[in-house]
C-alpha positions as CSV (number, residue, x, y, z in Angstrom):
1,X,23.5,4.0,73.4
2,X,26.0,5.2,70.8
3,X,27.8,2.8,68.6
4,X,30.8,2.6,71.0
5,X,28.4,1.9,73.9
6,X,29.1,5.3,75.4
7,X,26.1,6.9,77.0
8,X,25.1,10.1,75.3
9,X,23.3,12.6,77.4
10,X,21.2,15.2,75.5
11,X,20.5,18.0,77.9
12,X,17.7,20.4,77.2
13,X,18.8,23.8,75.8
14,X,18.6,26.6,78.4
15,X,15.6,28.8,77.9
16,X,16.5,32.4,77.2
17,X,16.0,34.9,79.9
18,X,12.9,37.0,79.4
19,X,15.0,40.1,78.6
20,X,16.7,38.2,75.8
21,X,13.5,38.3,73.7
22,X,11.9,41.6,74.6
23,X,11.5,44.0,71.8
24,X,13.7,47.1,71.9
25,X,11.9,50.0,73.5
26,X,12.9,52.4,70.7
27,X,9.9,54.8,71.4
28,X,11.5,55.6,74.8
29,X,14.8,56.7,73.3
30,X,15.6,60.4,73.4
31,X,16.6,62.2,70.3
32,X,20.3,62.8,69.6
33,X,22.1,66.0,68.6
34,X,24.6,65.1,65.9
35,X,26.9,67.0,63.6
36,X,24.3,66.5,60.9
37,X,21.4,67.8,62.9
38,X,18.7,66.7,65.4
39,X,18.1,63.0,64.9
40,X,15.6,60.6,66.3
41,X,14.4,57.1,65.6
42,X,10.7,56.2,65.1
43,X,9.4,52.7,64.7
44,X,8.0,52.1,61.3
45,X,4.2,52.3,61.0
46,X,3.5,50.3,57.7
47,X,0.2,51.9,56.9
48,X,1.9,55.3,57.1
49,X,5.5,54.6,55.9
50,X,5.2,51.9,53.3
51,X,4.9,54.3,50.3
52,X,8.1,56.1,51.4
53,X,10.0,52.9,52.0
54,X,8.8,51.5,48.7
55,X,10.1,54.6,46.9
56,X,13.5,54.2,48.6
57,X,13.8,50.5,47.9
58,X,13.3,51.1,44.2
59,X,16.3,53.5,44.0
60,X,18.9,51.4,42.1
61,X,21.6,52.5,44.5
62,X,19.6,51.0,47.4
63,X,18.4,48.0,45.6
64,X,22.0,47.0,44.7
65,X,22.4,46.0,48.4
66,X,18.9,45.5,49.8
67,X,17.3,43.6,46.8
68,X,13.7,44.8,47.7
69,X,12.8,46.7,44.5
70,X,9.5,45.8,42.9
71,X,5.9,46.1,44.2
72,X,5.1,47.6,47.6
73,X,4.0,44.1,48.7
74,X,7.6,43.0,48.7
75,X,8.6,45.7,51.1
76,X,5.5,45.0,53.2
77,X,6.4,41.3,53.5
78,X,9.9,42.3,54.6
79,X,8.5,44.4,57.4
80,X,6.0,41.7,58.4
81,X,8.8,39.2,58.7
82,X,10.2,41.2,61.6
83,X,7.1,41.1,63.7
84,X,7.5,39.0,66.8
85,X,11.3,38.9,66.5
86,X,13.9,40.9,68.5
87,X,14.2,43.3,65.5
88,X,12.7,46.8,65.2
89,X,12.4,48.5,61.8
90,X,12.6,52.3,62.2
91,X,12.6,55.5,60.3
92,X,15.4,57.9,61.0
93,X,14.3,61.6,61.1
94,X,16.8,64.3,60.8
95,X,15.5,67.7,61.9
96,X,12.0,66.2,61.6
97,X,12.5,64.9,58.1
98,X,12.3,61.1,57.3
99,X,15.6,60.4,55.5
100,X,16.8,56.9,56.5
101,X,15.7,53.4,57.3
102,X,17.1,51.3,60.2
103,X,16.8,47.8,61.5
104,X,18.0,47.3,65.1
105,X,18.1,43.7,66.3
106,X,19.6,41.3,68.8
107,X,22.5,39.9,66.8
108,X,22.9,37.0,69.2
109,X,19.3,35.9,68.4
110,X,19.6,36.3,64.7
111,X,20.8,33.8,62.0
112,X,23.9,36.0,61.8
113,X,25.1,34.5,65.1
114,X,26.0,31.3,63.2
115,X,28.6,33.1,61.1
116,X,30.8,35.1,63.6
117,X,32.1,34.7,67.2
118,X,28.9,36.1,68.8
119,X,28.7,37.3,72.3
120,X,25.5,37.4,74.4
121,X,23.7,40.7,74.1
122,X,25.4,41.7,70.8
123,X,23.2,44.2,69.0
124,X,23.1,44.6,65.2
125,X,22.2,47.4,62.9
126,X,21.2,47.7,59.2
127,X,20.9,51.2,57.6
128,X,20.0,52.8,54.3
129,X,20.1,56.5,53.5
130,X,16.9,57.2,51.5
131,X,17.8,60.5,49.8
132,X,20.8,60.7,47.5
133,X,21.3,64.3,48.8
134,X,22.2,62.9,52.2
135,X,24.8,60.4,50.9
136,X,28.5,60.9,50.6
137,X,28.9,63.9,52.9
138,X,29.4,62.2,56.3
139,X,25.8,62.0,57.4
140,X,25.8,58.2,57.6
141,X,28.8,58.2,59.9
142,X,27.3,60.8,62.2
143,X,24.1,58.9,62.5
144,X,25.8,55.5,62.9
145,X,27.8,56.8,65.9
146,X,24.6,58.4,67.4
147,X,22.5,55.2,67.0
148,X,25.2,52.9,68.4
149,X,25.6,55.4,71.3
150,X,21.9,55.1,71.9
151,X,22.1,51.3,71.9
152,X,24.9,51.5,74.5
153,X,22.9,54.0,76.6
154,X,19.7,52.0,76.7
155,X,21.1,48.5,76.7
156,X,23.7,48.3,79.5
157,X,24.3,44.6,78.9
158,X,25.3,45.2,75.3
159,X,29.1,45.6,74.9
160,X,29.2,45.5,71.1
161,X,27.2,46.8,68.1
162,X,27.8,44.8,65.0
163,X,27.0,45.2,61.3
164,X,27.7,43.2,58.1
165,X,27.6,45.5,55.0
166,X,28.3,43.9,51.7
167,X,32.0,44.0,50.9
168,X,31.2,45.7,47.6
169,X,29.6,48.6,49.4
170,X,32.7,50.6,50.1
171,X,30.9,53.8,51.0
172,X,29.0,52.0,53.7
173,X,32.1,50.4,55.1
174,X,33.8,53.7,55.2
175,X,30.9,55.2,57.0
176,X,31.1,52.5,59.7
177,X,34.8,53.0,60.1
178,X,34.3,56.8,60.4
179,X,31.7,56.1,63.1
180,X,34.1,54.2,65.3
181,X,33.4,50.6,64.1
182,X,36.4,48.4,63.4
183,X,36.8,45.8,60.6
184,X,36.8,42.3,62.1
185,X,37.2,40.2,59.0
186,X,35.1,38.9,56.1
187,X,32.0,36.8,56.4
188,X,30.5,34.4,53.9
189,X,26.7,34.8,54.4
190,X,24.0,33.0,52.4
191,X,23.2,36.1,50.3
192,X,26.5,38.0,50.2
193,X,30.2,38.3,51.1
194,X,30.2,40.8,54.0
195,X,32.5,42.8,56.2
196,X,32.0,42.3,59.9
197,X,32.1,45.7,61.5
198,X,32.1,46.0,65.3
199,X,31.9,49.0,67.7
200,X,33.0,48.2,71.2
201,X,31.4,49.9,74.2
202,X,34.9,50.1,75.8
203,X,36.1,52.1,72.8
204,X,33.1,54.3,72.2
205,X,34.9,57.5,73.2
206,X,38.0,56.9,71.1
């Protein structure tokens, strides 16, 4: 009994449907033709890809927002932490060339869900462009639009793709805006002040 003698019923939390926790079948996704070139996603294979990711993460422009500079073991631990979660780390290949790193995840099953008005089946995306030569010329926007389109094509229950770039990262926010995402306010996250960016399925062709 509670202090006021009112009976408090604690119902068990509903178990998630099996599809809620299935990994994303990224290997089944077809490549996309974009304004920047022929693009495809490939799940990260740590034994093969760790040296490249380690190199990218030690670029000061990347480390300013990813904070994974240092030994390769730090990047490896970041990849291991995603195993068994509804998150898939991927390489982005443009015309066959690895040039970007992506994390696609179920935002409604992520700690992020506690910080914004989440909807069931929201998907999230993190992105970094590895090569400085690919930054600042619209490549990121083209790829963000392509990847969010792939999410909508392969996850019919997903009505929104969300992202939370650091507010200080104005080039990233501009890339999301140019890719059809809209600014939905600021978020105070444990590690940063972020911009909540949302792309709606219903507005994908606008």
